[in-house]
C-alpha positions as CSV (number, residue, x, y, z in Angstrom):
1,M,-11.0,1.7,-0.7
2,N,-11.4,5.4,0.2
3,L,-10.3,6.8,3.7
4,D,-11.2,10.2,5.0
5,I,-9.4,12.1,7.7
6,S,-11.4,10.5,10.4
7,K,-10.3,7.1,9.4
8,I,-6.8,8.0,8.7
9,L,-6.5,9.6,12.4
10,K,-7.3,6.0,13.7
11,I,-4.5,4.7,11.5
12,L,-1.7,7.3,11.9
13,P,-0.1,8.3,15.2
14,H,0.6,11.9,13.5
15,R,-1.5,14.9,14.6
16,T,-1.3,18.5,13.4
17,P,0.9,20.0,12.1
18,F,2.6,16.7,11.2
19,L,-0.3,14.8,9.8
20,L,0.4,15.2,6.1
21,I,-2.3,12.8,4.4
22,D,-5.8,14.6,4.0
23,R,-7.5,11.6,2.1
24,V,-6.7,8.1,0.5
25,V,-8.6,7.8,-2.6
26,E,-7.4,4.4,-3.8
27,L,-5.5,1.3,-2.2
28,E,-4.9,-2.2,-3.0
29,P,-3.4,-4.0,-0.2
30,L,0.1,-5.3,-0.6
31,R,0.3,-3.5,-4.0
32,W,-0.2,0.4,-4.1
33,A,-2.1,3.4,-2.8
34,R,-2.8,6.8,-3.7
35,G,-3.5,9.7,-1.4
36,I,-4.2,13.4,-1.3
37,K,-2.4,16.4,0.4
38,C,-3.9,19.8,-0.1
39,V,-1.3,22.4,0.6
40,T,-2.4,25.8,2.3
41,Y,-0.6,28.9,3.1
42,N,-1.5,28.6,6.9
43,E,0.8,25.6,7.5
44,P,3.5,26.6,10.0
45,F,6.5,25.9,7.9
46,F,5.8,28.7,5.3
47,P,6.8,31.8,7.0
48,G,10.3,30.5,7.1
49,H,10.5,28.5,4.1
50,F,10.4,31.0,2.4
51,P,8.9,34.6,3.4
52,E,8.9,35.8,-0.1
53,T,8.4,32.6,-2.3
54,P,6.4,30.0,0.0
55,L,7.5,26.6,-1.2
56,F,6.3,23.3,0.5
57,P,9.5,21.4,2.1
58,G,10.9,18.4,0.1
59,V,11.4,16.8,3.4
60,M,7.9,17.1,4.1
61,C,6.7,15.5,0.6
62,L,8.9,12.4,1.7
63,E,7.3,12.4,4.9
64,A,3.9,12.5,3.5
65,M,4.9,9.5,0.9
66,G,6.1,7.7,4.3
67,Q,2.8,8.3,5.7
68,L,0.8,7.1,2.8
69,M,3.1,4.0,2.9
70,C,2.2,3.2,6.5
71,I,-1.7,3.5,5.7
72,L,-0.9,0.9,3.0
73,A,1.0,-1.2,5.3
74,Y,-1.7,-1.1,7.7
75,A,-4.5,-2.0,5.1
76,S,-2.2,-5.0,4.0
77,E,-1.7,-6.7,7.5
78,A,-2.7,-6.8,11.1
79,I,-0.7,-3.9,12.8
80,D,-1.6,-3.0,16.3
81,T,-1.0,0.8,16.2
82,N,-1.1,0.9,20.0
83,Q,1.8,-1.7,20.1
84,Q,3.7,-1.2,16.8
85,L,5.0,1.7,14.9
86,F,6.1,2.1,11.3
87,Y,9.0,4.2,10.5
88,I,11.0,5.4,7.6
89,M,14.6,3.6,7.6
90,G,15.8,4.9,4.3
91,V,15.2,7.3,1.2
92,E,17.1,6.5,-2.1
93,K,16.9,8.2,-5.3
94,A,15.1,11.3,-4.1
95,K,14.5,13.8,-7.1
96,F,13.0,17.1,-6.4
97,R,11.8,18.1,-9.7
98,H,8.9,20.9,-9.5
99,P,8.3,23.2,-6.5
100,I,5.1,22.8,-4.8
101,I,3.4,25.8,-3.5
102,P,0.3,27.0,-1.4
103,G,-3.1,26.3,-3.0
104,D,-1.6,22.9,-4.9
105,K,-3.2,19.5,-4.4
106,I,-0.5,16.7,-4.2
107,E,-1.3,13.3,-5.6
108,I,0.8,10.9,-3.8
109,E,1.3,7.4,-5.1
110,V,3.1,4.6,-3.3
111,K,3.9,1.1,-5.1
112,V,5.3,-2.0,-3.1
113,L,8.7,-3.0,-4.9
114,Q,9.6,-5.6,-2.3
115,R,8.2,-6.7,1.0
116,R,10.1,-9.0,3.6
117,S,9.0,-9.7,7.2
118,N,8.4,-6.5,8.8
119,I,10.5,-4.4,5.8
120,W,8.9,-2.6,3.0
121,K,10.3,-1.0,0.2
122,C,8.3,1.2,-2.0
123,E,8.5,3.4,-5.3
124,S,6.9,6.9,-4.6
125,T,5.8,9.7,-6.7
126,A,4.1,13.2,-5.7
127,T,2.5,15.1,-8.6
128,V,0.5,18.3,-9.0
129,E,-1.9,18.5,-12.0
130,D,0.0,15.5,-13.7
131,V,3.5,17.1,-13.3
132,I,5.9,15.0,-11.3
133,C,7.3,17.0,-8.5
134,V,9.0,14.6,-6.2
135,E,10.1,10.9,-6.6
136,S,12.0,8.4,-4.4
137,I,12.2,5.1,-3.2
138,L,11.4,4.3,0.4
139,L,12.4,2.0,2.9
140,A,10.3,1.4,6.0
141,A,10.0,-1.0,9.1
142,I,7.2,-2.1,11.4
143,T,8.6,-2.6,14.8
144,N,7.1,-3.0,18.5
145,R,7.0,0.4,20.2
146,D,8.9,-1.1,23.1
147,E,11.9,-2.3,20.9
148,L,12.6,1.3,20.1
149,P,15.8,2.7,22.0
150,N,15.0,5.4,24.6
151,I,16.5,8.5,23.4
């Protein structure tokens, strides 16, 4: 399964500047997915992170992993994106092993470790040219939009 940006926009509620998956290159429902994020200098956080040495923030990489996990969940079961929301509940064992800089093409992979009811647990890695940059375990849930607390 190969999803381009137009198909991703139909699945994810995120938009610029927070849409962090450019393409899904492989996906096996209920098992795993691999996606691409192309890092460019014109992204809005680089002037402040950091002016002399621009680095892709680790938390943004974790968010990209969560977005790919959402796409995997959407491809695995019937999710009504108008009524339901997929959100990260927890991050475990996050490790930031190598910096990601403008010009890098991040390959993100998520593998399902466990799925119970509406809760997903996935192992995730982000690599650039076969070098592991970020790895973590993500916990996420699918919930009805009207069940979220008003903030």
